[in-house]
N, C-alpha and C positions, 0 to 999 in steps of 0.2 A: 584085770592086770594090777598088781601089787607094783607101788612105790615105794620104792626104800625110805628112810626117815634120817637126816642129815642130824648132825650132833647137836641136843639139846632140845630135839625130837620137831622139829618143823619138818614137813611132810616136802617131798621135792616134788615138782612139778614134771611131768611127765613128757617126752620127746618123740617123735616120732622119725626117724631117717627114712629118707627114700630113693635109690640109686641102683640101675643095673650093676655096676662094677661094686663088687666088694672090697676093695681098694679105697674106691671114693667114699664109701661108709666107715670105713676104718680109720682113715683121714681124721676125718670128720669127729668119729666118737674118742680119738686119742687126742684132738690136738688142743684138748684143756682140760681143766679139772669143774665139769659139769656143776657137781655138787658144792662147787664155789659161789654159783651163779643161781640155787636154789634149783636146779634142774637133775634130772634121771633119764638118762635113753632106754625105753622100756618096749620098743617097737622096730622093727626094721622089716622092710620091704625092699624087693628087689623091680618093682614094676609097680604101674599104677593101680592097676584091678587089684593085687596082693592090699596095695596101702589105702584102698574103698572097705574092703573087707575088714580089716584091721580098725578100722575110723568107725566104721558101722558098730563094732564089739564089743569095742573098749574105748576110755576117755582120755585124749590127750592134749597138752595147754600149747603145745607147738611141732608144727611139722618143716621137717626142713627136706626139699626136693631137689632132684635135678630137673630141668625140662626134658632133654633126650632121652627117651628109653623106649624101647620097645612096645606095641599093644598102646596103651593108653598115658602120654608122655604126660609130662610137667603140668603143661597148662589145662589140659582138659581134665586133668586130674584136678587141677584147681575148681575149672567151671562145675564139674558134679558135687563134689565136697562143700561146694558154698550155696549147693539145694537145701543142706541139711545142718552145718555150722561155720560158727565165723571162728575157728581157731588161726590163730596165727599162724601165718607161712611164711618162709624164708626160700626163695627161689633160687638154686645154683647154677649156672653154666658155665661152660668152656668158650662162649661166644655172647657179645653185645647186640643186642638186634635191636630194632626201636620198634617191633610188632612186637618183638615179648615184653618190650617195656609197658607198650599201651595196654597191652591186656591184664599185666600185673597190678599195672595203677588202679584200671577197672574194677579188677576184684580183690583190691586191698592189699597187696603181700606190703610184708613189712621191708623188705628189702631184695633186692637181685643181686648178688655175691658173683662174683668170674673168678672160676678157678683156676689155680688153687686159691683156696679163700686160705686170705691173711686171718693169722691167730687174733690181731690186735682190730680187726673188721667184726669177727666174731662176737670176738668178747663185749664190744660196745654194743653191740645189738642186742646182744642176751640182757645187759643189765638194763636197756631200753623197756623191751618188751617182761622182763622180769618186773620193773617197775608198772608197767601197765597193769598186771596180772594183779599183781600185789591193789593196785588202787580200786581193781573190778572187784576182789575179794572182801576189801572195806566195805563198798558200797552193800554187796550182799549181807557183811556183817552189820551196816547199820540197821538195814530191815528186819533183819533177825531179832536185835535187839529194839525193835520198837524206836530206834530213832531218826527224825525226818530227813530221808535223805536226800530227798525233793529240794529239803526247803536249802539243805546243805550247797546243794550244785547250783542254786539258783543264786544262793549270798556269793559264792563262788565266783560265779558268773560276772555280775556285778559288780565287787570290787575288781577284777581285772580287766574290766572294760570291755566284758562279749556281749554286753546287753546294748539295746538302742535305747533312747531317752524314753518311748514311748511306752518301749517294753516292761520297765522297771518298776513305772505305776500300775500299771495293768496286771503283772504277775505278784508284785507284794500285794494287791489287793485278793486276788485267787487265793494266796494261801495264807491270807489273815497275819500280814506283816505288819505291823503299826508303828510304821515311821517318818511318815511322808510329812508331818508338822517340827519335826527336829530343827532346830536351830545351827546345832552344829555335829560335826563328824570327825572321828577319829580312827586310823584303824589300825589294830595292833596283830603284828606274829608273834606267837608262840612257837619257838621251837624245841624238841626233846634231845635234852643232849647226853642222857644216858645210852643211846643204841649207838654212839661213835667209841665210848669205852672198849678197850684192847680186851677187856678181860668181862663184857659184857656176853652174861650166856644166859639167859632167861628163854623161856620158851613162850610161843606165838602166844599160846592162852594168856600166858602173865604179862607179856605187853599191852595185849588190847585190854585185859583186866585193869592198870595203873592207867593208860589211855581215856577208858571208861568213867572211871573214877575220878581223873584229871577234867574232863570236860563236867562231870556234874557240879567238882567245887567252882569251876571259875562261872560256871552258869547260874550257881547262888551267888556268888560276889557281883554279877552285873546286875542284879537287882532289879529287872526288867528296863535295865539304861541300855541294852547292848544286845547282841545276836552272836551266837558264837558257832564256827563251820571248821568243818575238817577240808586241810587244801592237802594233804597227805599222811601217811603213818606218821611222820616225824613233825607234824606242821598242824598246829592249830590256828585259824583267824579269829579275830574278833572286829566288830565292828560296833565304840562305844558313840551315843545320842546325847545330847541333852536338846530338851525342847525350850527350857527361857533361860537360864544361865549363863553368863560366862565364862567359859574355859580358860584356862590357862596353861602352858607348858607343865607346871609344876603339879597341876588337879591329875592329869592323864598320867605323870610319871609316878603320884603316890597309888593312884589305880594299878598301875606296874607292878609296884614294890608291894602291894598288895596280893595280887595274885600269886607275886614270886614264893612271898612268905608261906602263904596260905597252902599251896602246891608242894611246897617242902617238906610241913610240918604233916598235912594232912596224906600224900600220896609218899611220900621221901623218893621223891626223884628231881634231879635239877633240869632248869631249864633256862634258855633264853630269851628274852622279850625283843623285837624291836618295832618302836613306836613311830607310829607315821603322822604327817604334817595334819594340822584340826583344820577342818574346811567348813563350808557353809550352806552346801547343797548337796542332795543326792546323787546327783550326776557328777560330782566331783571326787566322788568317794574312790574311784580309781586311782585318780592323783594323791589321794593318803596312802592306800594300800604300795602304790610304787615306792613312796618315800621309805615305806615302814620294810618292805622288802630290799632297797637298794642299802638300808643302813645296816639290816640283819647281815648284809655282805660281809660289815667291817667284823663280823664275828671272828674271823681269822686271825685277825691282827689286835683284837680288844680280848682275846679269850671267852669261854665259854660262862655261863652261870650269872650273867651281866644283863642288864636293862641299855639297851641303846638308844639314842634319840637324835636328833638332827641338832639339839644344841650343844651337843659334845665335841660338833664339827662348826665353829661359830660362821664358818664360810662353808655351806653346803656346797657338797661337789655338783649337784646338780644344777648352780648358779655360778658355777667358774666362767669367767670370760672367756671368748672365744679365743681369743689368743692363748689361752692356757690350756684350753680341753682341745686345740689343734697341737700343741705341745707333746701332750700324753698321748695321741693318735699316733703322731710321728715315731715317740720314741716305741709303743706297742708294735708298728709295722713293723720295724727296725730291726726287733727280736725274730717278729714272723719272716721277716725275708733271712734271717743269723747274718745280717750285713753288722759289723762291726765298727767299720769306720763310720757307718751313717748311723749308729748308736750313740757314738762320741760325739758326734759332731751334732745331734742334735738335743744330746743334753746339755752341753756346754750353750747350744742357744736357747734353753730351757731357763737356765739359770742367767745366762745374760738376761732374759728377760724380763726376771723376777728383781733381780740385783735393779738395773734401769729403770721398773717401775716402783723400787722400796714397797714389793710387796709384802704384807704383813705376815708375818709368821707361820699363822694360823691356818693362810691360805695355801703357804708353801706346804705346811704337813698334809693339808688335806689333798693338795696334787700327788704327793707322795702318795698319800695309802691309796687315790686313784689307780695308781702306775701298779702298786703291788697286788690289786685287786685284779685288775686286767690283765696282772701275767698270771697268776694264780689261774684264771680262765684258760689261757692257753694252754697250761699244765693239764687243766683237766679235760680240754678238746681234743688232747692228744692222749688220753689215758694216762696219764703221769701219775706218779705216787708224790705228793701235795709234801705231806709227810716229812718225805729224806728231802722236798727238794729246797722247802721254805721251812728250815731251821728255825727253831726258837729264836738264833742270836742273830739271824736274818731279816725272820717273816714278822718278827712280833711286833705291832704298831707303837706300843709304848717305848720299847729301845729307841724309836726314832725321836721321840720326844724329848730325849738326851742330848742330840746334838744341837751344837750352838752356833755349828757352823754352814754355813750355806754349802762351802766345797766336801765337807765331811759328811753329809747328808746326803746329797748326789751323788758323791765315790761308793758310797753305800747301795745308793739306787741301783749305780751300773755294775756293780759287782753280782748284784742279783739278777740284773738284765742278762748278764754273761753265764751264770748258772743256766739260764731257763733255755740260752742259745747253747750251749753244749750239751742240753736235755734234746733240744729239738734236732741238733745235728746227729743226733745214735739212733733217732728214731728212723725206722721203713716209713717212706709213704705210704698213704692208704691209694685205693685207687678212685675215692672220692679227690682226695688232696691233689691226686697227681690230675686229676680232670680239670680241678679249679687251676693249678698253677698253667696248664696249654693255654685255659681260658684267655687268664693273663697274657699269658707268652702274644696269643692274639691280637688282644686289646692293644698290648705297647705297639704292635707293627701297624696296625690297623685303626687305628682310633681315627687319623684323618680322613678316613672315609666315610660311605653309608653305615656305619656296624651296627649289626642290632643280634640281640640273642640267639634269635631263629637262624641267622645266617651262620654263626658259630657253633652252634647246635647241629645244624647240615653235615659241618668240618669235621667236627668228634663224634657222629654217629649215635648222639644221644637225644630224644624228644628235649624241646625246650622248658620245657613245666620244670622235668626232672633235672634236669640242666639246672634250673633258675633255685630252685630248692636248692640242692649242693653249694653252688655257690655262695647264697645267704648263709647257708648254716657253717659253712667253712669261713668267710671273711667276716661276717656279720651284718654286711650289708648288702642290697640288690645288686644286680649286677647294672641295671641303670645308675642306680647314686654310683657304681663305682666307676663306669664309661663318662661320668659327669666329672666326675674327681680327677682323672686323667687326662680329658681336655682342657679342665679351667687350670691347672696347675702347669700343662703345656704353655697355654693363654699368657699364664701370667708370666711366664718364664719369656717368653718373646714379646712380652709388653714391655719387661726388664731391660732387657738385653740387647735389642732390635732395633731400629728406627720403620719398622715395617706397619703398612696402613692397616687398621681394626679391620678391615672387612681382608684385606691379604691373611691376617690373624685367624680370623674367625673360618675362613675357609680353610684354612693349612690343617686344626683340629676340627676338622667335621662337620661346620654349620655353614649352607649356603644361605641360608637367610639371617640377614645382620639384624636385625631386630629380635630374634628369639635368640641370638647369642647374646646380644645389647642384654635381655633380660634375664638370661640363665647365670649371667656373669656378675650382673648386680645380687643378682639371690646366693650366692655361691660366693661371695667376698665382701658384701654389703657394700661398696663401692662402683662407680660407674667404671669405665677404662679409661676413660681419661683422666677420673682422681687416683686413679690407681697409679696411673702414668705418671702424673703428675706429683702426687705423695712419695715417692720414690724418687725420683730426681732433686726432692726437696730435700729427702732424709739421706 
């Protein structure tokens, strides 16, 4: 079965649609431009048996199937195909049933979509699946070209904190990676900028040739003092290490400049480099990697073709005081909830905190960048076009440095927040978003009871594990952390504005054991209930 070629010569991944209703197949076929996502619909089946025959005879990269069909239904089809292929599968159904979800989770279904399928939900899913397919193809290419793919995966897991401490030493030894005696480590993330160019039209072969050449250049420049690994088609990771010399930020920056210069000269592609922190232990490498990843997010505001390091932000956003960090979260929450009054209140409160504390300008600017990064994430999570929403005159970090008055700076921040609120108001909430909103509403009403995710899952007819993942993906925190936040904020309010005894407040916010409430309140606020009430009265 031949699959068409997209512009530039990139092969499309074949898709099989399975549904006993021809209208449903047509609805999926014409829901969006499949080639835009790297897919082509090359097979259609009206029942499970026909789908099995097609899967055995032809190669497909994705299957989308209905559940309820005559003969072999969607779940039976799923069980059968897992005997000979791990093809990604999307299940569609007009019904939301727990038994279906359990089977889907067991057999590795990518997602469970309710009919009628929303275009936004399907497009996001296709992007994720395409990225997974690309990553798998990348690993295959690595093996083809003789690149140590296993070592790459090991380095990636290590720097992302996915290996236990005892596994690091054992696996490094197994694969001959000798950095056991290094005194200092620093992680870099190198991102290719040319793939984002609107005029970008290179073939897949040309892209891989440039990436392969870039890898060779970087490995030669490291000269035995580092390891390079692939993170994705657009990113390389680098672990630099020293065994004796004391490193300084300027040394790392100089090495990054050298890498950038030679990549531009020899490979002729633009790159951006994020520099992590210098750490003194193998087991702290994930901390360095996390800083590099965090700093690289500022690329949106600082522009491409540059080297980004924590030294450009005298007050690292990771080290913001709890008060300022909470201020950022409150502002972003107001935007997500599309509450303009709350937004104005939280921005005013943040300004007052900066004024009262005489906060250094550098820390104020770092906080503003953090707000913008969070806003960008909100837009991207909802599938928005960040190029249109974050125009240069509003989104470029350098422009913010020109503001010499706090009021003008935060007026600009508020304007940007309002743009994102307007964008959110025009979006149709997806099924997961609706479900999370329902969960939050239940929490608001029932937080004073012995509430759990399992109880709520029963109310909304979803598996608690699946619901927990939906909630974490949408809100960025776990359900338990969200419930804790609601309870603690209510407790703080009752301590400030009522004369109720602490045990009464504890029971009102859902804690029957007073000692446990004391412990959680201290962990959440940093002070005891009596200190919190006393300090509030003094202020």
